[in-house]
C-alpha positions in Angstrom: 112.0 91.1 54.7 111.3 90.9 50.9 108.7 88.1 51.4 106.9 90.2 54.0 106.9 93.3 51.7 105.7 91.1 48.8 102.8 89.7 50.9 101.8 93.1 52.1 101.9 94.5 48.6 99.9 91.5 47.3 97.3 91.9 50.0 97.1 95.6 49.3 96.6 95.0 45.6 94.0 92.3 46.1 91.9 94.3 48.7 92.4 97.7 47.0 89.1 99.3 46.0 88.4 101.4 43.0 86.0 103.7 44.9 88.4 106.6 44.3 88.7 106.0 40.6 85.2 107.1 39.4 86.3 108.1 35.9 88.4 106.0 33.6 89.9 106.3 30.1 90.5 103.2 28.0 92.4 102.5 24.8 92.0 99.2 22.9 93.0 97.2 19.8 89.8 95.7 18.3 89.3 92.9 15.9 85.9 92.1 14.3 84.4 89.5 12.0 83.4 92.0 9.2 85.5 94.2 6.9 87.4 96.3 7.8 88.5 93.9 10.5 91.2 95.6 12.5 90.9 98.9 14.4 91.4 100.9 17.6 89.0 102.3 20.1 88.8 104.7 22.9 86.4 104.5 25.9 85.4 106.9 28.6 83.7 105.5 31.7 82.2 107.0 34.8 81.0 105.1 37.9 77.3 105.7 38.5 76.9 103.7 41.8 79.7 104.3 44.2 78.4 103.1 47.5 78.4 99.4 46.9 81.8 98.0 47.7 82.0 94.9 45.5 79.6 95.8 42.7 80.6 98.4 40.1 78.0 100.0 37.7 79.4 102.3 35.1 78.3 104.4 32.1 80.6 104.2 29.1 80.9 106.1 25.8 83.1 104.7 23.1 84.5 105.4 19.7 86.2 103.0 17.3 88.0 103.4 14.0 88.7 100.6 11.5 90.5 100.8 8.2 92.0 98.4 5.7 92.8 97.9 2.0 89.9 96.1 0.3 88.7 94.8 -3.0 85.0 94.9 -3.2 82.5 93.8 -5.8 80.5 97.0 -6.7 77.8 94.9 -8.3 76.8 93.7 -4.8 76.9 97.3 -3.5 75.3 99.4 -6.3 74.0 97.0 -9.0 76.4 98.4 -11.5 78.5 96.5 -14.0 81.9 97.9 -13.0 83.2 94.7 -11.3 85.9 94.6 -8.7 87.2 97.9 -7.2 90.4 98.3 -5.1 90.3 100.9 -2.4 90.3 101.5 1.3 87.3 100.5 3.5 86.9 102.6 6.6 84.5 102.4 9.4 84.0 104.4 12.6 81.4 104.0 15.3 80.4 105.5 18.5 78.0 104.6 21.2 77.0 104.4 24.9 76.5 101.5 27.3 75.7 100.6 30.9 78.1 98.1 32.4 77.9 96.1 35.6 80.9 94.3 37.2 81.9 92.5 40.3 85.3 92.8 42.0 86.9 89.4 42.7 90.3 90.3 44.0 92.6 90.9 41.0 89.8 90.1 38.5 86.7 92.1 37.7 84.3 90.3 35.3 81.7 92.6 33.8 78.8 92.7 31.3 76.7 95.4 29.7 74.2 96.6 27.1 74.5 99.5 24.8 73.5 101.3 21.6 75.7 102.7 18.9 76.0 104.2 15.4 78.4 103.1 12.6 79.4 104.9 9.5 81.0 102.7 6.8 82.8 104.1 3.7 84.4 102.6 0.6 85.4 104.9 -2.3 82.2 106.7 -3.3 79.9 104.4 -1.2 78.8 105.3 2.3 76.4 103.7 4.7 75.3 104.6 8.2 73.3 102.5 10.6 72.6 102.1 14.3 72.9 99.0 16.4 72.3 97.4 19.8 75.0 95.5 21.5 75.9 93.4 24.4 79.3 93.0 25.9 81.2 90.8 28.4 84.7 91.0 29.6 87.2 90.7 32.3 89.6 93.3 33.7 92.7 92.5 35.6 93.7 94.9 38.3 97.4 94.3 39.2 97.7 98.1 40.0 94.5 99.6 41.4 94.1 102.4 38.7 95.5 100.5 35.7 93.3 97.7 34.3 94.2 95.6 31.3 91.1 94.0 29.9 89.8 91.5 27.4 86.3 92.1 26.1 83.8 90.5 23.6 81.1 92.6 22.0 78.3 91.2 19.9 75.8 93.4 18.0 72.9 93.3 15.7 71.8 96.2 13.5 68.6 98.1 13.7 66.3 95.6 15.5 66.4 94.4 19.1 64.5 91.2 18.2 67.1 90.4 15.6 69.8 90.9 18.2 68.3 88.2 20.4 68.2 85.8 17.4 71.7 86.5 16.2 73.7 86.1 19.5 76.6 83.9 18.5 76.1 84.4 14.8 75.9 88.2 14.4 78.5 90.9 14.2 81.1 90.5 16.9 84.4 92.0 18.0 87.2 91.3 20.5 88.9 94.1 22.4 92.3 93.9 24.0 93.0 97.1 25.9 93.9 99.0 29.1 91.9 101.4 31.2 93.4 104.0 33.4 91.3 105.4 36.3 91.6 108.9 37.7 
């Protein structure tokens, strides 16, 4: 009886569709290759094509916050002669993307393109910039409305032609998170 129940449960999970979960909220731990390196993010997604059974197209808005203790050379920042300065580097960004995915049973690979804006602060120095980004990831759907995911995002600041040249060398981050649909 347990085997039959397990098989029915597995078939239900594999064939379950997310058509009812048009809105999702995600939380993630993020690591990137520029200072500050560790942070957390929040994402809000909404399905924009609901009539295609296997293909999933979503709109996403996101926000991320990074902070860490740092020692920076102010000569490189402001051309002053003050030398090294200890402090806290903070960065927050937000943006929007369009994401397309394909349901393959328990796995949902996806990719997307987006735009964002970042504000970076260290002591008295502040910088804001916008960027374009691409992303690719995979969500695992063991429970239809809860999706752990692993995502890679690469970005280039200010210029789309630079983004094309810097794929693989530019700014990148890895997300490990979970999305809950409702």
